[in-house]
Structures are given as structure tokens and as C-alpha cells.
C-alpha positions as CSV (number, residue, x, y, z in Angstrom):
1,M,0.0,0.0,0.0
2,F,2.7,2.5,0.9
3,G,5.5,0.8,-0.9
4,N,9.0,1.7,0.2
5,L,8.8,3.6,3.5
6,D,12.5,4.6,3.4
7,T,11.8,8.2,2.5
8,G,15.1,9.6,3.8
9,D,15.5,12.0,6.6
10,E,12.8,13.3,8.9
11,A,12.0,16.3,6.7
12,H,11.2,14.0,3.8
13,Q,9.1,11.8,6.2
14,Y,7.1,14.8,7.3
15,V,6.5,15.8,3.7
16,T,5.3,12.3,3.0
17,I,3.0,12.4,6.0
18,E,1.6,15.7,4.9
19,K,0.8,14.4,1.5
20,T,-1.0,11.3,2.8
21,A,-2.7,12.9,5.8
22,K,-5.9,13.5,3.9
23,G,-6.7,9.8,3.7
24,Y,-5.2,8.5,7.0
25,P,-4.9,9.7,10.6
26,I,-1.8,11.6,11.5
27,S,-1.1,9.6,14.6
28,K,-1.1,6.3,12.6
29,L,1.2,7.8,9.9
30,C,3.6,9.1,12.6
31,T,3.7,5.7,14.2
32,L,4.3,4.1,10.8
33,F,7.2,6.4,10.0
34,K,8.5,6.3,13.6
35,V,8.4,10.0,14.1
36,S,6.7,12.0,16.9
37,R,3.4,13.8,16.3
38,S,4.9,16.9,18.1
39,G,7.8,16.8,15.7
40,Y,5.5,16.7,12.7
41,Y,3.5,19.6,13.9
42,A,6.6,21.6,14.8
43,F,7.8,20.9,11.2
44,L,4.5,22.4,9.8
45,K,4.8,25.4,12.1
46,R,8.4,26.3,11.1
47,R,8.2,25.3,7.5
48,G,7.2,28.8,6.3
49,T,9.8,30.7,8.3
50,D,13.3,31.7,7.2
51,R,15.6,32.0,10.2
52,D,18.4,33.6,8.1
53,R,16.3,36.2,6.4
54,D,17.9,39.2,8.1
55,A,21.4,37.9,7.5
56,K,20.6,37.3,3.8
57,V,19.4,40.9,3.4
58,L,22.5,42.3,5.0
59,V,24.9,40.2,2.9
60,K,23.1,41.1,-0.3
61,K,23.3,44.8,0.7
62,V,27.1,44.6,1.3
63,Y,27.5,42.6,-1.9
64,E,25.7,45.2,-4.0
65,Q,27.5,48.1,-2.2
66,Y,30.8,46.7,-3.5
67,N,29.4,45.9,-7.0
68,G,29.9,42.2,-6.6
69,V,33.6,42.4,-6.3
70,Y,33.9,40.8,-2.8
71,G,33.1,37.1,-2.4
72,Y,31.7,35.3,0.6
73,R,34.9,35.3,2.5
74,Q,35.4,39.1,2.4
75,I,31.8,39.8,3.2
């Protein structure tokens, strides 16, 4: 029914659970993939956030300030 359950790391398992959650209970899927329900719900909560957003903006600003001359080590 589910085929090969070796979906890789936890993030891939959570994505697989999310895709199949419409037809099956989340608790059963988490048990099947041997992950915690709280971990699955934490994955859903943090999925849309980018922790490095501020740092990316700053690096891009410095990169553009020096016309792309400096690489990642100098920045």
C-alpha cells in the first residue's frame, strides 16, 4: 500500500506524512514512519519561516555596495 517507507531524513518523512494525511490519521502515519506527532506539527509550524532572512538581506546589501567584487569570505 505505501511501498518503500525509506523516505530519507525526517523532513522527507514529514512531507510524505503531509501528502498522505488527507486519507489517513496523522497519529497512525507518525507511528508508521517512527516520528513523533509533536515533531510533525513543529515541522509544519516552522516550514514557512526563514531564520536567516535578516542575514541574507545584510549580505546582499554589502555585496551590492561593492558591486559584486567581494566574495563570501570578504563579506
